C-alpha positions as CSV (number, residue, x, y, z in Angstrom):
1,M,27.7,22.8,-5.4
2,K,29.4,23.0,-8.8
3,V,27.8,25.0,-11.6
4,A,28.9,25.5,-15.2
5,F,27.9,28.5,-17.3
6,I,28.0,28.0,-21.1
7,V,28.3,31.0,-23.4
8,Q,29.7,31.4,-27.0
9,R,32.6,33.6,-26.0
10,C,33.8,35.1,-22.8
11,G,36.6,37.4,-21.5
12,R,37.2,40.8,-20.0
13,E,37.7,42.2,-23.6
14,V,34.2,41.0,-24.7
15,V,31.8,43.8,-24.0
16,G,28.0,43.7,-23.7
17,G,25.4,41.1,-24.3
18,A,25.0,37.6,-22.9
19,E,28.8,37.1,-22.7
20,L,29.3,39.9,-20.2
21,H,26.2,39.0,-18.3
22,C,27.4,35.4,-18.0
23,L,30.7,36.5,-16.6
24,H,29.1,38.9,-14.0
25,V,26.7,36.2,-12.9
26,A,29.4,33.6,-12.6
27,Q,31.6,36.0,-10.6
28,R,28.8,36.8,-8.2
29,M,27.7,33.3,-7.7
30,S,31.2,32.1,-7.1
31,K,30.7,33.3,-3.5
32,H,28.2,30.6,-3.1
33,W,29.1,27.9,-5.6
34,Q,32.1,26.5,-7.4
35,T,31.6,28.1,-10.8
36,E,33.1,27.5,-14.2
37,I,32.5,29.1,-17.6
38,L,32.7,26.8,-20.6
39,T,33.3,28.8,-23.9
40,T,35.0,28.9,-27.2
41,C,38.3,30.8,-27.8
42,P,37.4,33.7,-30.2
43,L,37.4,37.4,-29.3
44,E,35.6,38.7,-32.4
45,Y,32.2,37.5,-33.4
46,T,32.7,38.6,-37.0
47,T,35.5,36.2,-37.8
48,W,35.3,33.6,-34.9
49,E,39.1,33.2,-35.2
50,N,40.7,31.9,-32.0
51,H,42.1,34.6,-29.9
52,Y,42.7,32.8,-26.6
53,P,44.7,29.6,-26.2
54,P,42.4,26.6,-25.7
55,A,43.2,26.2,-22.0
56,P,41.6,26.9,-18.6
57,R,41.6,30.6,-17.6
58,R,40.8,32.2,-14.3
59,W,39.0,35.5,-13.9
60,M,39.2,37.4,-10.6
61,A,35.9,38.5,-9.1
62,R,35.1,42.2,-9.6
């Protein structure tokens, strides 16, 4: 099964809130499903300036 998680920003540098929860759930569920996180590219929610390049990234499971 393929599952996509959608969150406003995501990355190991993003701490707390829905973003971190989404990353943790996607990592855990990747043992059972093919998971993908769809997100924007900013790191800071105060400016919403792009930090990451607009390209696919892979996060290793914890």
